[in-house]
C-alpha positions as CSV (number, residue, x, y, z in Angstrom):
1,M,12.3,185.7,90.0
2,K,13.9,183.5,87.2
3,Y,15.8,180.5,88.6
4,Y,16.7,178.8,85.3
5,S,18.2,179.9,82.0
6,E,18.2,177.1,79.3
7,E,20.6,179.2,77.3
8,E,23.2,179.2,80.0
9,T,22.5,175.7,81.3
10,K,21.5,173.5,78.3
11,E,24.9,171.7,78.2
12,L,24.6,170.8,81.9
13,R,21.0,169.7,81.5
14,L,21.8,167.4,78.7
15,A,24.7,165.9,80.6
16,L,22.6,165.3,83.7
17,E,19.7,163.9,81.7
18,D,22.1,161.5,79.9
19,K,22.7,160.0,83.2
20,V,19.4,160.0,85.1
21,L,16.7,159.5,82.5
22,S,17.7,155.8,82.2
23,W,17.2,155.2,85.9
24,P,14.1,153.3,86.8
25,H,10.9,155.2,88.0
26,I,12.2,158.6,86.8
27,G,9.8,161.4,85.9
28,T,10.6,165.0,84.7
29,R,8.7,168.1,84.7
30,K,9.2,171.9,85.1
31,M,8.6,173.7,88.2
32,Y,9.1,177.5,88.4
33,G,10.7,177.2,84.9
34,C,13.3,174.7,86.3
35,P,13.9,171.1,84.9
36,C,12.9,168.8,87.8
37,Y,13.7,165.2,88.4
38,K,11.5,162.7,90.4
39,A,11.7,159.2,91.5
40,K,8.2,157.7,91.8
41,G,6.9,161.3,92.1
42,K,9.3,162.4,94.8
43,L,11.6,165.4,93.8
44,F,15.3,164.4,94.2
45,A,17.0,167.1,92.1
46,F,16.4,170.1,89.8
47,L,18.5,172.4,87.7
48,V,18.9,176.2,88.3
49,T,21.2,178.4,86.2
50,K,24.7,177.0,86.3
51,G,23.8,174.8,89.2
52,L,22.0,171.8,90.5
53,V,19.8,171.6,93.7
54,I,19.7,168.2,95.4
55,T,16.7,167.7,97.7
56,C,17.1,164.3,99.4
57,L,20.4,164.1,101.1
58,T,21.0,163.3,104.8
59,E,22.6,165.8,107.0
60,N,25.9,163.8,106.9
61,E,25.7,163.8,103.0
62,R,25.0,167.4,102.9
63,A,28.0,168.0,104.9
64,K,30.2,166.0,102.8
65,V,29.1,167.6,99.6
66,S,29.6,171.0,101.2
67,R,33.2,170.1,102.1
68,Q,33.8,169.2,98.4
69,Y,31.9,172.1,96.7
70,Q,31.0,175.6,97.5
71,T,27.3,175.0,98.2
72,T,24.5,177.2,99.3
73,P,21.0,176.5,100.7
74,F,18.4,176.8,98.1
75,Q,16.3,180.0,98.4
76,A,12.9,180.5,96.7
77,G,12.5,184.2,96.9
78,K,13.1,185.1,100.5
79,I,12.5,181.6,101.9
80,T,15.3,179.2,102.5
81,I,14.4,175.6,101.9
82,P,16.0,173.5,104.7
83,G,17.9,170.5,103.5
84,W,18.0,171.5,99.9
85,V,21.5,172.1,98.8
86,R,22.6,174.1,95.7
87,I,25.8,173.0,94.0
88,P,27.3,175.3,91.3
89,I,28.2,173.5,88.1
90,G,30.7,175.2,85.8
91,N,30.7,172.6,83.0
92,K,29.4,169.3,81.9
93,Q,32.5,167.5,83.4
94,D,31.3,168.7,86.9
95,V,28.0,166.8,86.4
96,E,30.0,163.5,86.5
97,K,31.7,164.5,89.7
98,I,28.4,165.2,91.5
99,M,26.6,162.1,90.3
100,P,27.3,160.1,93.5
101,F,25.2,162.7,95.4
102,V,22.5,162.8,92.7
103,R,22.2,159.0,93.0
104,K,22.0,159.1,96.8
105,S,19.2,161.6,96.6
106,Y,17.4,159.5,93.9
107,K,17.7,156.4,96.1
108,S,16.4,158.3,99.1
109,A,13.5,159.7,97.2
110,L,12.6,156.2,96.0
111,G,12.5,155.1,99.7
112,K,10.2,158.1,100.6
113,S,7.9,157.8,97.6
114,K,4.3,156.9,97.9
115,E,3.5,153.9,95.7
């Protein structure tokens, strides 16, 4: 199963990376073909085709983002990953709107990371 298309999502990736790559302790790598973003080695977000998955939000933060966007849980094949929320992104302007949630996930990942 292909989760990420660079052709369809490049503009969103560049807009996101323009924001997050300047943050301290950021690392990137590809997992399952998706650009992933880590804080001190802890995954906090990754791109999927026309969307972003945020991995380190509290239950209240996930509820808040779900009230603002049409989110779905992330599924890896037939497995649903609890706590990982997928947010559809239509254009690069949407990246700016979701940045508060990305930053919260980043800060949470920093707190959970092993130094």
